[in-house]
C-alpha positions as CSV (number, residue, x, y, z in Angstrom):
1,M,20.9,19.0,-6.0
2,F,19.1,15.6,-6.2
3,Y,20.3,12.2,-5.1
4,Q,18.8,9.0,-6.2
5,A,19.9,5.7,-4.6
6,N,21.0,2.9,-6.9
7,L,18.9,-0.1,-5.7
8,D,21.4,-2.5,-7.3
9,Q,24.2,-1.2,-5.1
10,N,25.3,-3.4,-2.2
11,L,25.4,-1.2,0.8
12,F,27.2,-3.7,3.0
13,E,30.0,-6.2,2.1
14,G,32.2,-8.6,4.0
15,N,31.5,-11.6,6.1
16,L,27.7,-11.4,6.3
17,S,24.7,-13.6,5.4
18,G,22.2,-10.8,5.4
19,N,20.1,-11.7,8.5
20,F,19.1,-9.5,11.4
21,L,22.0,-10.6,13.7
22,D,24.6,-9.6,11.1
23,F,23.2,-6.0,10.9
24,F,22.8,-5.9,14.7
25,Y,26.4,-6.9,15.2
26,Y,27.5,-4.3,12.6
27,S,25.5,-1.6,14.5
28,I,27.0,-2.5,17.9
29,N,30.4,-2.6,16.3
30,C,29.9,0.9,14.9
31,Y,28.3,2.3,18.1
32,T,31.1,1.2,20.3
33,T,33.7,2.3,17.6
34,L,35.3,-1.1,17.8
35,G,35.9,-1.3,14.0
36,T,36.8,-4.9,13.5
37,G,36.2,-4.5,9.7
38,D,34.7,-7.9,9.0
39,I,31.5,-6.2,7.7
40,F,31.8,-2.8,6.1
41,A,29.6,-0.2,4.5
42,N,29.7,1.0,0.9
43,G,28.3,4.1,-0.8
44,P,26.0,6.5,1.1
45,M,25.8,4.0,4.0
46,R,29.3,5.1,5.1
47,I,27.9,8.5,6.2
48,A,25.3,6.7,8.5
49,T,28.1,4.5,9.8
50,G,30.2,7.6,10.7
51,L,27.3,9.3,12.4
52,E,26.5,6.2,14.4
53,A,30.1,5.9,15.6
54,L,30.1,9.6,16.6
55,I,26.8,9.3,18.5
56,G,28.0,6.2,20.2
57,L,31.2,7.8,21.3
58,V,29.2,10.8,22.7
59,L,26.6,8.7,24.5
60,I,29.1,6.3,26.0
61,A,31.1,9.3,27.4
62,W,27.9,11.0,28.7
63,T,26.8,7.8,30.4
64,A,30.2,7.4,32.1
65,T,30.2,11.0,33.2
66,F,26.7,10.7,34.6
67,K,27.5,7.5,36.5
68,L,30.7,8.9,38.0
69,S,29.0,12.1,39.1
70,Y,26.2,10.0,40.8
71,L,28.9,7.9,42.6
72,F,30.8,10.9,43.7
73,K,27.7,12.6,45.1
74,K,26.8,9.4,46.9
75,K,30.3,9.2,48.3
76,N,30.2,12.8,49.5
77,N,26.8,12.3,51.1
78,F,28.1,9.3,52.9
79,K,31.1,11.2,54.3
80,T,28.8,14.0,55.7
81,L,26.7,11.5,57.6
82,E,29.7,10.2,59.6
């Protein structure tokens, strides 16, 4: 199966002017799974949006787990010194 992108298709719609900050805001919005909806994806870009949200959710959970395990180890080491 072969897929050819339509170059005339707008991949993003909503309240955007097309500059870098709009797309950075959209990426942060997807990564944190905030989902305000003022900028949204169309067509094949929806798949990338879903993947970015999934990756963001996993990495935020991994970071929180890593930080908490570090803090608990530090707390347990402090108790053994007393």
